[in-house]
ROSE-4610 file (N, C-alpha, C; in Angstrom, 1 decimal, always signed):
// ROSE-4610
residu = [M/M/M/H/H/H/D/D/D/L/L/L/I/I/I/K/K/K/L/L/L/W/W/W/T/T/T/E/E/E/W/W/W/V/V/V/A/A/A/V/V/V/A/A/A/V/V/V/E/E/E/A/A/A/A/A/A/A/A/A/V/V/V/L/L/L/V/V/V/V/V/V/A/A/A/L/L/L/A/A/A/V/V/V/A/A/A/Q/Q/Q/A/A/A/V/V/V/V/V/V/G/G/G/F/F/F/L/L/L/R/R/R/A/A/A/F/F/F/F/F/F/S/S/S/G/G/G/D/D/D/G/G/G/E/E/E/A/A/A/T/T/T/P/P/P/M/M/M/S/S/S/D/D/D/A/A/A/V/V/V/R/R/R/L/L/L/R/R/R/L/L/L/A/A/A/R/R/R/W/W/W/L/L/L/M/M/M/L/L/L/A/A/A/L/L/L/E/E/E/F/F/F/A/A/A/L/L/L/A/A/A/A/A/A/D/D/D/I/I/I/L/L/L/R/R/R/T/T/T/A/A/A/I/I/I/A/A/A/P/P/P/D/D/D/W/W/W/D/D/D/E/E/E/I/I/I/G/G/G/K/K/K/L/L/L/A/A/A/A/A/A/I/I/I/A/A/A/T/T/T/L/L/L/R/R/R/T/T/T/V/V/V/L/L/L/N/N/N/F/F/F/F/F/F/L/L/L/Q/Q/Q/R/R/R/E/E/E/M/M/M/E/E/E/H/H/H/A/A/A/Q/Q/Q/R/R/R/A/A/A/M/M/M/R/R/R]
num = [1/1/1/2/2/2/3/3/3/4/4/4/5/5/5/6/6/6/7/7/7/8/8/8/9/9/9/10/10/10/11/11/11/12/12/12/13/13/13/14/14/14/15/15/15/16/16/16/17/17/17/18/18/18/19/19/19/20/20/20/21/21/21/22/22/22/23/23/23/24/24/24/25/25/25/26/26/26/27/27/27/28/28/28/29/29/29/30/30/30/31/31/31/32/32/32/33/33/33/34/34/34/35/35/35/36/36/36/37/37/37/38/38/38/39/39/39/40/40/40/41/41/41/42/42/42/43/43/43/44/44/44/45/45/45/46/46/46/47/47/47/48/48/48/49/49/49/50/50/50/51/51/51/52/52/52/53/53/53/54/54/54/55/55/55/56/56/56/57/57/57/58/58/58/59/59/59/60/60/60/61/61/61/62/62/62/63/63/63/64/64/64/65/65/65/66/66/66/67/67/67/68/68/68/69/69/69/70/70/70/71/71/71/72/72/72/73/73/73/74/74/74/75/75/75/76/76/76/77/77/77/78/78/78/79/79/79/80/80/80/81/81/81/82/82/82/83/83/83/84/84/84/85/85/85/86/86/86/87/87/87/88/88/88/89/89/89/90/90/90/91/91/91/92/92/92/93/93/93/94/94/94/95/95/95/96/96/96/97/97/97/98/98/98/99/99/99/100/100/100/101/101/101/102/102/102/103/103/103/104/104/104/105/105/105/106/106/106/107/107/107/108/108/108/109/109/109/110/110/110/111/111/111/112/112/112/113/113/113/114/114/114]
x = [-21.6/-21.2/-21.4/-22.5/-22.7/-21.6/-21.1/-20.1/-18.8/-18.5/-17.3/-17.4/-18.5/-18.6/-18.4/-18.9/-18.7/-17.2/-16.6/-15.1/-14.3/-14.6/-13.9/-14.2/-15.4/-15.8/-15.0/-14.9/-14.2/-12.7/-12.1/-10.7/-10.5/-11.4/-11.3/-11.4/-12.3/-12.5/-11.2/-10.6/-9.3/-8.2/-8.2/-7.2/-7.4/-8.7/-9.0/-8.6/-8.9/-8.5/-7.0/-6.3/-4.8/-4.3/-5.0/-4.7/-4.8/-5.9/-6.2/-5.0/-4.6/-3.5/-2.2/-2.0/-0.8/-0.8/-1.9/-2.1/-1.8/-2.3/-2.1/-0.6/-0.1/+1.4/+2.3/+2.1/+2.9/+2.7/+1.4/+1.1/+1.7/+1.7/+2.3/+3.8/+4.4/+5.8/+6.2/+5.4/+5.7/+5.5/+4.5/+4.2/+5.3/+5.8/+6.9/+8.2/+8.5/+9.6/+9.4/+8.2/+7.9/+8.0/+7.4/+7.5/+8.9/+9.7/+11.1/+11.8/+11.6/+12.2/+11.7/+10.4/+9.9/+10.4/+10.5/+10.9/+12.4/+13.2/+14.6/+15.1/+14.2/+14.6/+14.0/+13.1/+12.5/+12.9/+12.1/+12.4/+11.5/+10.9/+10.0/+8.6/+8.3/+6.9/+6.2/+4.9/+4.1/+4.5/+4.8/+5.2/+4.3/+4.4/+3.6/+4.0/+5.3/+5.7/+5.0/+4.9/+4.2/+2.7/+2.1/+0.7/+0.5/+1.5/+1.4/+1.5/+2.3/+2.4/+1.1/+0.5/-0.8/-1.9/-1.9/-2.9/-2.7/-1.5/-1.2/-1.6/-1.3/-1.7/-3.2/-3.9/-5.4/-5.9/-5.4/-5.8/-5.7/-4.5/-4.3/-5.2/-5.4/-6.3/-7.7/-8.2/-9.5/-9.6/-8.5/-8.5/-8.6/-7.8/-7.8/-9.2/-9.9/-11.3/-12.2/-12.0/-12.8/-12.6/-11.3/-11.0/-11.6/-11.5/-12.1/-13.6/-14.2/-15.7/-16.0/-15.2/-15.5/-15.4/-14.4/-14.3/-15.5/-16.0/-17.2/-18.4/-18.5/-19.6/-19.5/-18.3/-18.2/-18.6/-18.2/-18.6/-20.1/-20.7/-22.1/-22.9/-22.3/-22.9/-23.0/-22.1/-22.2/-22.9/-23.2/-23.9/-24.9/-25.9/-26.8/-27.9/-27.5/-28.6/-28.7/-29.8/-30.0/-29.0/-28.3/-27.3/-26.1/-25.7/-24.6/-25.0/-26.2/-26.6/-26.6/-27.0/-27.0/-25.5/-24.6/-23.2/-22.6/-23.0/-22.5/-23.0/-24.3/-24.8/-24.1/-23.8/-23.1/-21.7/-21.0/-19.6/-19.6/-20.5/-20.6/-20.8/-21.7/-22.0/-20.8/-20.1/-18.9/-17.8/-17.6/-16.5/-16.9/-18.2/-18.6/-18.4/-18.8/-18.6/-17.1/-16.2/-14.8/-14.3/-14.7/-14.3/-14.8/-16.0/-16.6/-15.7/-15.4/-14.6/-13.1/-12.6/-11.2/-11.2/-12.3/-12.4/-12.5/-13.3/-13.5/-12.2/-11.5/-10.2/-9.2/-9.2/-8.3/-8.6/-9.9/-10.3/-9.9/-10.1/-9.7/-8.2/-7.5/-6.0/-5.5/-6.1/-5.7/-6.0/-7.2/-7.5/-6.5/-6.1/-5.2/-3.8/-3.4/-2.1/-2.0/-3.1/-3.1/-2.8]
y = [-31.8/-31.0/-29.5/-29.2/-27.8/-27.2/-28.0/-27.6/-27.4/-28.2/-28.1/-26.8/-26.5/-25.2/-24.0/-24.1/-23.0/-22.9/-24.0/-24.0/-23.4/-23.8/-23.3/-21.8/-21.4/-20.0/-19.1/-19.6/-18.9/-18.8/-19.9/-19.8/-18.8/-18.8/-17.8/-16.4/-16.2/-14.9/-14.4/-15.4/-15.0/-14.7/-15.5/-15.2/-13.8/-13.5/-12.2/-11.1/-11.2/-10.2/-10.1/-11.2/-11.2/-10.4/-10.6/-9.9/-8.4/-8.0/-6.6/-6.0/-6.8/-6.3/-6.2/-7.1/-7.1/-5.9/-5.6/-4.4/-3.1/-3.0/-1.8/-1.7/-2.8/-2.8/-2.4/-3.0/-2.6/-1.2/-0.8/+0.6/+1.6/+1.4/+2.3/+2.3/+1.2/+1.1/+1.9/+1.7/+2.4/+3.9/+4.3/+5.7/+6.4/+5.6/+6.2/+6.4/+5.4/+5.6/+6.8/+6.8/+7.9/+9.3/+9.3/+10.6/+11.0/+10.1/+10.4/+10.9/+10.2/+10.7/+12.1/+12.4/+13.7/+14.7/+14.4/+15.3/+15.7/+14.7/+15.0/+15.5/+15.4/+15.8/+17.3/+17.7/+19.0/+20.0/+21.0/+22.0/+21.8/+20.6/+20.3/+20.7/+21.4/+21.8/+20.7/+20.8/+19.8/+19.9/+18.8/+18.8/+17.8/+17.9/+16.9/+15.5/+15.3/+13.9/+13.5/+14.4/+14.0/+13.8/+14.6/+14.4/+13.0/+12.6/+11.3/+10.2/+10.4/+9.4/+9.3/+10.4/+10.4/+9.7/+10.0/+9.4/+7.9/+7.4/+6.0/+5.3/+5.9/+5.4/+5.3/+6.3/+6.3/+5.2/+4.9/+3.8/+2.5/+2.3/+1.0/+0.9/+1.9/+1.9/+1.5/+2.1/+1.7/+0.2/-0.3/-1.7/-2.6/-2.1/-2.9/-2.8/-1.7/-1.6/-2.6/-2.7/-3.7/-5.1/-5.4/-6.8/-7.0/-6.0/-6.1/-6.3/-5.6/-5.7/-7.1/-7.6/-9.0/-10.0/-9.9/-10.8/-10.8/-9.6/-9.4/-10.1/-9.9/-10.5/-12.0/-12.6/-14.0/-14.5/-13.8/-14.2/-14.1/-13.1/-13.0/-14.1/-14.5/-15.5/-16.9/-17.1/-18.4/-18.3/-17.1/-17.0/-15.8/-16.0/-14.8/-14.6/-14.3/-13.9/-12.4/-11.8/-10.4/-9.5/-10.0/-9.2/-9.1/-10.2/-10.2/-9.3/-9.4/-8.7/-7.2/-6.8/-5.4/-4.9/-5.7/-5.3/-5.1/-6.1/-6.0/-4.7/-4.4/-3.2/-1.9/-1.9/-0.7/-0.7/-1.8/-1.8/-1.5/-2.0/-1.7/-0.2/+0.3/+1.8/+2.6/+2.3/+3.1/+3.0/+1.8/+1.6/+2.2/+2.2/+2.8/+4.3/+4.9/+6.4/+6.7/+5.9/+6.1/+6.0/+5.0/+4.9/+6.1/+6.6/+7.7/+9.0/+9.2/+10.4/+10.3/+9.1/+8.8/+9.1/+8.6/+8.7/+10.2/+10.9/+12.4/+13.1/+12.8/+13.4/+13.1/+11.9/+11.5/+12.3/+12.4/+13.2/+14.6/+15.2/+16.6/+16.8/+15.9/+16.0/+15.8/+14.9/+14.7/+15.9/+16.6/+17.8/+18.9/+19.0/+20.0/+19.8/+18.5/+18.2/+18.6/+18.7/+19.0/+20.4]
z = [+5.4/+4.2/+4.6/+5.2/+5.6/+6.5/+7.4/+8.3/+7.5/+6.6/+5.7/+4.9/+4.4/+3.6/+4.6/+5.8/+6.7/+7.1/+7.3/+7.6/+6.4/+5.2/+4.0/+3.9/+4.1/+3.9/+5.0/+6.2/+7.2/+6.9/+6.3/+5.9/+4.8/+3.8/+2.7/+3.3/+4.2/+4.8/+5.5/+6.3/+6.9/+5.9/+4.8/+3.7/+3.1/+2.9/+2.3/+3.2/+4.5/+5.5/+5.5/+5.4/+5.4/+4.2/+3.0/+1.8/+2.1/+2.8/+3.1/+3.9/+4.9/+5.8/+5.0/+4.1/+3.3/+2.4/+1.8/+0.9/+1.6/+2.8/+3.6/+4.0/+4.5/+4.9/+3.7/+2.6/+1.4/+0.9/+1.0/+0.5/+1.5/+2.8/+3.7/+3.5/+3.3/+3.1/+1.8/+0.8/-0.5/-0.3/+0.5/+0.7/+1.5/+2.5/+3.3/+2.5/+1.7/+0.8/-0.2/-0.8/-1.7/-1.0/+0.2/+1.0/+1.3/+1.7/+2.0/+0.8/-0.3/-1.6/-2.0/-1.8/-2.2/-1.2/+0.1/+1.1/+0.9/+0.7/+0.5/-0.8/-1.8/-3.2/-3.4/-2.6/-2.8/-1.7/-1.6/-0.5/+0.7/+0.8/+2.0/+1.8/+0.7/+0.4/-0.3/-0.4/-1.2/-2.6/-3.2/-4.6/-5.4/-6.7/-7.5/-7.1/-6.7/-6.3/-5.1/-4.1/-2.8/-3.0/-4.0/-4.3/-5.0/-5.8/-6.4/-5.4/-4.4/-3.3/-2.6/-2.3/-1.6/-2.4/-3.7/-4.6/-4.7/-4.8/-4.9/-3.6/-2.4/-1.1/-1.0/-1.5/-1.4/-2.3/-3.4/-4.3/-3.6/-3.0/-2.3/-1.1/-0.4/+0.8/+0.3/-0.8/-1.3/-1.6/-2.2/-2.5/-1.2/-0.2/+1.1/+1.7/+1.6/+2.1/+1.4/+0.1/-0.6/-0.2/+0.1/+0.6/+1.9/+2.8/+4.2/+4.1/+3.2/+3.0/+2.5/+1.6/+1.0/+2.1/+3.0/+4.1/+5.1/+5.3/+6.1/+5.5/+4.2/+3.4/+3.5/+3.4/+3.5/+4.9/+5.9/+7.3/+7.5/+6.9/+7.1/+6.3/+5.2/+4.4/+5.1/+6.0/+6.7/+8.1/+8.5/+9.8/+9.7/+8.9/+8.6/+9.6/+10.9/+11.8/+11.7/+12.3/+12.1/+12.7/+13.8/+14.4/+13.4/+12.8/+11.8/+10.6/+10.2/+9.0/+9.3/+10.5/+11.0/+11.0/+11.6/+11.6/+10.2/+9.3/+8.0/+7.3/+7.5/+6.9/+7.4/+8.7/+9.3/+8.8/+8.7/+8.2/+6.7/+5.9/+4.5/+4.3/+5.1/+4.9/+5.3/+6.4/+6.7/+5.7/+5.2/+4.2/+2.8/+2.5/+1.3/+1.4/+2.5/+2.7/+2.7/+3.3/+3.2/+1.8/+1.1/-0.3/-1.1/-0.9/-1.6/-1.4/-0.1/+0.1/-0.3/-0.3/-0.8/-2.3/-3.0/-4.5/-4.8/-4.0/-4.3/-4.1/-3.0/-2.7/-3.8/-4.3/-5.4/-6.7/-7.0/-8.2/-8.1/-6.9/-6.7/-6.8/-6.2/-6.3/-7.7/-8.5/-9.9/-10.7/-10.5/-11.2/-10.8/-9.6/-9.1/-9.7/-10.0/-10.5/-12.0/-12.7/-14.1/-14.4]
Protein backbone atom coordinates (compact mmCIF):
# COMPACT_ATOMS: atom_id res chain seq x y z
CA UNK A 1 0.00 0.00 0.00
CA UNK A 2 2.85 2.37 0.88
CA UNK A 3 4.42 1.83 -2.56
CA UNK A 4 1.09 2.53 -4.25
CA UNK A 5 0.75 5.85 -2.40
CA UNK A 6 4.29 6.79 -3.42
CA UNK A 7 3.50 5.96 -7.04
CA UNK A 8 0.29 8.00 -7.02
CA UNK A 9 2.02 10.92 -5.35
CA UNK A 10 4.77 10.88 -7.97
CA UNK A 11 2.18 10.85 -10.77
CA UNK A 12 0.33 13.76 -9.17
CA UNK A 13 3.63 15.66 -8.85
CA UNK A 14 4.34 15.08 -12.55
CA UNK A 15 0.83 16.29 -13.44
CA UNK A 16 1.25 19.42 -11.31
CA UNK A 17 4.61 20.14 -12.98
CA UNK A 18 2.97 19.65 -16.38
CA UNK A 19 0.30 22.17 -15.35
CA UNK A 20 3.08 24.64 -14.44
CA UNK A 21 4.69 24.16 -17.85
CA UNK A 22 1.33 24.64 -19.57
CA UNK A 23 0.64 27.82 -17.60
CA UNK A 24 4.04 29.27 -18.56
CA UNK A 25 3.66 28.29 -22.22
CA UNK A 26 0.18 29.78 -22.51
CA UNK A 27 1.17 32.91 -20.59
CA UNK A 28 4.18 33.51 -22.83
CA UNK A 29 2.08 32.98 -25.95
CA UNK A 30 -0.54 35.41 -24.63
CA UNK A 31 2.19 37.94 -23.73
CA UNK A 32 3.80 37.72 -27.17
CA UNK A 33 0.45 38.34 -28.86
CA UNK A 34 -0.28 41.23 -26.48
CA UNK A 35 3.17 42.68 -27.00
CA UNK A 36 2.85 42.54 -30.78
CA UNK A 37 -0.57 44.19 -30.57
CA UNK A 38 0.80 46.94 -28.31
CA UNK A 39 3.91 47.42 -30.42
CA UNK A 40 2.12 47.72 -33.74
CA UNK A 41 -0.80 49.78 -32.44
CA UNK A 42 1.36 52.39 -30.71
CA UNK A 43 4.48 54.33 -31.41
CA UNK A 44 6.79 51.63 -30.03
CA UNK A 45 6.97 53.27 -26.61
CA UNK A 46 5.78 51.70 -23.37
CA UNK A 47 2.02 52.08 -23.25
CA UNK A 48 -0.64 51.19 -20.72
CA UNK A 49 -1.41 48.24 -22.97
CA UNK A 50 2.16 46.91 -22.76
CA UNK A 51 2.12 47.43 -18.98
CA UNK A 52 -1.08 45.40 -18.80
CA UNK A 53 0.63 42.63 -20.79
CA UNK A 54 3.55 42.60 -18.33
CA UNK A 55 1.21 42.49 -15.33
CA UNK A 56 -0.82 39.64 -16.79
CA UNK A 57 2.36 37.67 -17.55
CA UNK A 58 3.64 38.28 -14.01
CA UNK A 59 0.38 36.96 -12.53
CA UNK A 60 0.57 33.79 -14.60
CA UNK A 61 4.24 33.28 -13.74
CA UNK A 62 3.39 33.57 -10.05
CA UNK A 63 0.76 30.86 -10.50
CA UNK A 64 3.25 28.62 -12.31
CA UNK A 65 5.75 29.10 -9.46
CA UNK A 66 3.08 27.98 -7.00
CA UNK A 67 2.39 24.86 -9.07
CA UNK A 68 6.10 24.05 -9.23
CA UNK A 69 6.43 24.47 -5.48
CA UNK A 70 3.42 22.19 -4.94
CA UNK A 71 5.07 19.49 -7.05
CA UNK A 72 8.26 19.80 -5.00
CA UNK A 73 6.29 19.50 -1.77
CA UNK A 74 4.59 16.35 -3.06
CA UNK A 75 7.93 14.79 -3.97
CA UNK A 76 9.38 15.63 -0.58
CA UNK A 77 6.33 14.17 1.15
CA UNK A 78 7.09 10.74 -0.30
CA UNK A 79 10.87 10.80 0.28
CA UNK A 80 11.50 12.97 3.34
CA UNK A 81 15.23 12.50 3.92
CA UNK A 82 17.28 15.46 5.10
CA UNK A 83 18.80 16.05 1.68
CA UNK A 84 15.36 16.33 0.07
CA UNK A 85 14.08 18.55 2.90
CA UNK A 86 17.10 20.85 2.46
CA UNK A 87 16.52 21.06 -1.29
CA UNK A 88 12.83 21.82 -0.71
CA UNK A 89 13.72 24.56 1.76
CA UNK A 90 16.12 26.15 -0.75
CA UNK A 91 13.63 25.89 -3.61
CA UNK A 92 10.76 27.21 -1.50
CA UNK A 93 12.89 30.14 -0.36
CA UNK A 94 13.92 31.04 -3.91
CA UNK A 95 10.38 30.76 -5.24
CA UNK A 96 8.98 32.77 -2.34
CA UNK A 97 11.54 35.52 -2.99
CA UNK A 98 10.67 35.49 -6.70
CA UNK A 99 6.96 35.71 -5.89
CA UNK A 100 7.59 38.55 -3.43
CA UNK A 101 9.47 40.62 -5.99
CA UNK A 102 6.98 39.83 -8.76
CA UNK A 103 4.14 40.91 -6.47
CA UNK A 104 5.99 44.10 -5.56
CA UNK A 105 6.66 44.88 -9.22
CA UNK A 106 3.00 44.26 -10.07
CA UNK A 107 1.80 46.57 -7.30
CA UNK A 108 4.24 49.27 -8.40
CA UNK A 109 3.13 48.96 -12.04
CA UNK A 110 -0.54 49.04 -11.06
CA UNK A 111 0.00 52.24 -9.04
CA UNK A 112 1.86 53.79 -11.97
CA UNK A 113 -0.99 52.92 -14.35
CA UNK A 114 -3.54 54.82 -12.23
